N, C-alpha and C positions, 0 to 999 in steps of 0.2 A: 039346526045349528051357522050357518052361516049366521041365520043375524042372532045368536053367542058371540058366533067371534069377531060382529061390526061391535055388538056391545060391551065384545073383552078387551077388548082394540079402540072405544070408547074414552069406558073406564080409565086403563093407561096411563094416553095419552091425557085426562085429565090429570093423573097426577102424575105425571110425570112435568106441565107445565106447571102445575102449582109450587110443587121443586124447585122447578128454574130461577119464578117470580120469590116465591124465596130466600132461596140464594142469592137475591140479585138481590134484596131488599139490606140484606145481614150486611151487605156487602157495601150497599148504599152508606148502612147507619155508620160500622167501624168511620175512626177519623185519619183523618196522616199525620205524619205527629206536628205542618208544614199548623195544622187545622191547631193545633191541637194548644201547639207555642204559641198565633195565635185572642184564642181563646185565654192563654191563661197569660199574659200579656196585658185581656182587657178588665182579667179583673186583677192582676194586679197594681190597674194602674188607676180603677177608682179603689181597692183600701183602700193605696199608700198616699193617692190625693199624685198620685209624679205629677214633675213635669213635663212639655214635649219632648224632650230632649231627652228625660231620665224612660221615659214609652219609645224609643223607636228604639236607643242601644240593648231598651231590655228583647225584649219581641225581635231585635235582634243575635241575641245570643242567644233567645231560646230558641230561635230554624233555627242556627246550625245547629249549638248542642240535643235538641232530642233529634232531630234525622240523624248524628251523630253515631248518638247510643242508639235505634231504632237498628242502623248497619250493621255498629257492632252486634246488638242480641241476636241480628235476622241469620249472623255470617257465624252468630255461635245455632242458633235452628239448625241452617243447610251440613253443621258438618257433626251433625249431629251431637250433641255436650245437652243434657241432664240432667247435671246438679244442678241445681237451684242456687249453692251457695255460686257457684259462676255468672250467674245471670245475675243475681243481687249486688255481687261487687258489679261487677259491668255498670246498674244502676247508679250501684255507691260513687263511687268518682263522678257520674256525670254530677249527678244533685249537688255533689262535693264540688264540682267546674263550676258549675254555674252559680251558686248559693258564693264562692270565690268572684266572681269577677257581679254578679247585686254589691258587694261589700262596695265594690270598685267605686259606684254608681251612684247607690242612695246616700240620704241620708244616712245621723246615727237612729237617727229621731225612724226614718223608715224604714235603717235594715230591725230593730228593735222589732216595730208590728208585723215586720215583713216574720222573722224569729218564730213570733207567735202564733203565729198564723200555723204556719206549721209545726210546732210541740217542742222547738226546740234552743229553748228561752228558759232559760238558769234559774232563782228561782227568785238571783241577785237581783239576773236585765231585767227578771220582772218585777224587783222593788225598783227597782228604779224611772222604768219604761212610767208604773205609778206613776212617779215620783213627775215625771216626764207629762202627763196627760197632767194632770192637776194642773202644774205651773200653768200648761197653753192651754186650760177651761181660767184662771184663777184670770192668764192678762189678754183672753177676749174680753168676761167677764169686764174689767180695767176698759179698755177700746168702747167700750155701748156706753157706760156714763162718761 
């Protein structure tokens, strides 16, 4: 009888410990807005071949705006808001704010590459970008000769 109780207690303890470990691992895997901002700034630095000052500004913008968006969404959750459209409006507003800030920092060419990367480049803008890329490639080729 006591042996059965001890075995049940040990099994219960093992399950509780496993659940606690899994929960701790999931929390570690969740990235903070600051971590996501740093990763995005690094990604954009490689994609757009940013100058050091541009990388600094992009990182600063993302650090501020992603934290602010996260805080606003958390406030909505805390208030009990369950409307998807409200969350989407907040997200879109902050994404528009970030895009607007990028526009001031990036060159026209970099901004067009960024917009193509996020899927917001119109057909006309895509034609212009392809022409710019073709001209740049031609200039590089001419430099080598």
